[in-house]
C-alpha positions in Angstrom: -7.9 8.8 -35.6 -9.5 6.9 -32.8 -6.9 4.2 -33.1 -4.1 6.7 -32.9 -5.6 8.2 -29.7 -5.9 4.8 -28.2 -2.2 4.1 -28.7 -1.2 7.5 -27.3 -3.5 6.9 -24.3 -2.1 3.4 -23.7 1.4 4.8 -23.8 0.5 7.4 -21.3 -1.1 4.8 -19.0 1.9 2.5 -19.2 4.3 5.5 -18.5 2.2 6.6 -15.4 2.1 3.0 -14.1 5.8 2.6 -14.5 6.4 5.9 -12.8 4.0 5.1 -9.8 5.7 1.7 -9.4 9.2 3.2 -9.4 8.1 5.8 -6.8 6.6 3.0 -4.5 9.6 0.8 -5.0 11.9 3.7 -4.1 9.9 4.3 -0.8 9.8 0.5 -0.1 13.5 -0.3 -0.6 15.5 3.0 -0.2 14.2 6.1 1.5 10.7 7.0 3.0 9.5 10.2 4.6 7.8 10.4 7.9 6.3 13.2 10.1 7.0 13.4 13.8 3.6 13.6 15.4 4.5 13.7 19.2 7.1 15.1 21.6 8.5 11.6 22.7 11.9 12.2 21.0 12.4 15.8 22.3 15.1 17.4 22.2 16.4 15.2 19.4 13.3 15.6 17.1 10.5 18.1 17.5 6.7 17.8 16.8 6.4 18.6 13.2 9.8 17.5 11.9 9.8 15.7 8.6 12.5 13.2 8.5 13.9 10.8 5.9 14.4 7.2 6.8 17.0 5.0 5.3 15.2 1.7 4.7 18.3 -0.3 3.8 20.4 0.5 6.8 19.8 -3.0 8.1 19.5 -4.9 4.9 18.0 -4.6 1.3 14.4 -5.7 1.1 12.3 -7.1 -1.7 10.2 -4.2 -2.9 6.8 -4.0 -1.2 7.4 -7.0 0.9 6.9 -5.1 4.1 3.7 -3.5 3.2 1.4 -6.4 3.9 3.6 -8.9 5.9 7.0 -9.3 7.4 9.7 -8.0 5.1 11.8 -10.2 2.9 15.4 -9.3 2.8 17.6 -9.8 -0.2 20.7 -9.3 2.0 21.4 -10.5 5.4 19.6 -8.5 8.1 22.1 -6.5 10.2 21.0 -5.7 13.7 20.6 -1.9 14.5 23.4 -0.5 16.6 22.7 0.6 20.2 21.6 4.2 20.2 20.3 4.1 16.6 17.1 6.1 16.2 14.8 3.8 14.3 11.3 3.9 12.8 9.2 0.7 13.2 5.7 -0.7 13.1 4.1 -0.3 16.5 3.9 -3.8 17.9 0.5 -3.4 19.5 -0.9 -1.9 16.2 1.3 -2.5 13.2 -0.8 0.1 11.2 1.0 2.8 13.2 4.6 3.8 12.8 6.7 4.8 15.9 10.1 6.3 16.3 12.4 5.6 19.2 16.1 5.1 20.2 17.5 1.5 20.6 18.7 1.1 24.1 19.0 -2.7 24.4 20.1 -5.3 21.7 19.3 -9.0 21.7 21.1 -10.6 24.7 21.6 -7.3 26.7 20.8 -7.1 30.4 18.7 -3.9 30.9 17.8 -2.2 34.2 16.3 1.1 35.2 16.9 2.5 38.8 15.3 5.8 39.6 15.3 7.0 36.0 18.9 5.8 35.4 19.4 3.2 32.6 21.9 0.4 33.0 23.0 -1.9 30.0 25.0 -4.9 31.0 25.8 -3.4 34.4 27.0 -0.1 33.0 25.1 3.3 33.6 24.3 5.0 30.3 22.0 7.8 31.4 24.5 10.4 30.7 26.0 13.5 32.4 24.0 16.7 33.5 23.9 19.2 30.8 22.9 22.9 31.3 21.2 23.1 27.7 18.5 25.9 28.0 14.9 24.9 27.8 13.2 26.9 25.1 9.8 28.5 25.7 8.3 26.0 23.3 9.4 23.1 25.3 8.6 24.8 28.7 5.0 25.5 27.7 4.5 21.9 26.6 5.4 20.6 30.1 3.1 22.8 32.1 5.6 24.0 34.5 7.2 20.5 35.2 11.0 21.1 35.6 13.1 19.4 32.9 16.6 18.2 33.4 18.8 17.7 30.3 21.5 15.0 30.2 24.1 14.5 27.4 24.9 11.0 26.6 28.1 10.0 24.7 28.1 6.4 23.8 28.6 4.2 20.6 30.6 6.9 18.9 27.7 9.5 19.1 26.5 12.2 21.4 22.8 13.1 21.9 20.7 14.8 24.5 17.8 13.3 26.5 15.6 15.0 29.0 14.0 13.8 32.3 11.8 15.5 34.6 11.6 15.5 38.4 8.0 14.2 38.1 7.6 10.5 39.3 6.4 8.1 36.7 5.2 4.5 36.6 8.4 3.3 35.1 11.2 5.2 36.9 12.5 1.7 38.1 12.3 -1.5 35.9 13.8 -4.7 37.4 16.6 -6.3 35.4 15.7 -8.2 32.3 17.3 -9.8 29.2 16.4 -8.6 25.7 15.2 -11.7 23.8 16.8 -12.9 20.5 15.4 -11.0 17.5 14.0 -8.2 19.5 15.0 -4.7 20.7 14.3 -2.5 23.8 13.6 1.1 22.7 13.0 4.4 24.6 12.2 7.9 23.7 14.7 10.7 24.4 11.9 12.5 26.2 12.0 9.9 28.8 9.1 10.7 31.0 6.8 11.5 28.1 7.3 8.5 25.9 5.2 5.4 25.5 7.9 2.9 24.7 9.4 -0.6 25.5 8.9 0.1 29.2 5.1 0.0 28.7 4.3 -2.2 25.6 7.4 -4.5 25.3 10.0 -5.3 22.7 10.2 -4.3 19.0 10.7 -7.5 16.9 13.1 -7.2 14.1 10.5 -7.7 11.5 8.8 -4.6 12.6 11.9 -2.3 11.8 11.3 -0.2 8.8 14.7 1.7 8.8 17.1 4.2 10.5 16.1 7.9 10.9 18.7 9.9 8.8 17.9 13.6 8.5 15.4 16.3 9.1 14.3 17.7 5.7 11.6 20.0 6.9 10.2 21.3 10.1 6.6 22.6 10.1 4.0 22.7 12.8 0.5 23.2 11.4 -1.8 25.8 13.2 -4.1 24.7 15.9 -6.7 26.5 18.0 -4.2 28.5 20.2 -1.1 28.3 18.0 0.0 29.8 14.7 1.8 28.0 11.9 5.3 27.4 12.9 8.3 26.9 10.4 11.7 26.2 11.6 14.2 26.5 8.8 17.2 26.1 11.2 16.2 22.5 11.6 16.4 21.6 7.9 19.4 19.4 7.2 19.8 18.4 10.9 21.4 14.9 11.1 19.7 12.4 13.5 22.2 11.2 15.9 
C-alpha cells in the first residue's frame, strides 16, 4: 500500500513540476502580464491597467534566459519600431520593469525644443487635440492645465498630453541614439521619468511589446474606492 501511494505521489509531483515549468516557459517566451503602477503613460494607459506583453515581438528567446542575465535569442533580434510601446528592465535598477514609448532608434538624431520632439529634423509632437480631460485625470494633476496632442506616425495614431508647467527637460540639445540602444518617453510627457532623465534603454533590457489591456482595476486607497473599468478591457495598445 505504501509503495502504491509513493508511486501516486511521485506522479503528482512530476505532473506539478511539468505544469509549473510550462507556465514559466510560456511567460518567459510568449506572453507575460504586467500591471501599470504609475500615470506616466496616460492617456494611453491608466494606473491599474493590467496589460499583456508579447515577448516574441522582437525575437524568440531561450526560455528563462532573461530572468538572471541578458536574454539569449533563438532567432535574430529585430529592433522595435518607432512609437512601439515596450516593457523593459529599468537600466538604473534591472529588478524593476518600466513601460514607455520608443521615440528614437539607433542612429536617430533626437532633439527637444520647448516640449516639441524632433527626430531626424522632423517635428513629431503631434497636432492639438480637443480630447476632454476626465475628472480622474484632472484630479491627479492638482489643477495644472493639460493639453492633449494627437500623433499620427509610423502607421498608428495615439494621444500624448503635455502641461503648461515648465519642467527640467522641456529642451534637450540634439544627440544621436547609440547603436543597440533606444530613446523612450512616456505619453504623459511632463509626468514621466524616462530617457530624458536616466538615459537610453539597451536592447538587452527589452522584455517585449505591450499588446492589449486585459483588465483595469484600481485598488482602494485611503481617499478612493475600488475602481473597475470594464470599458478598457480589450483595448489595443497603439
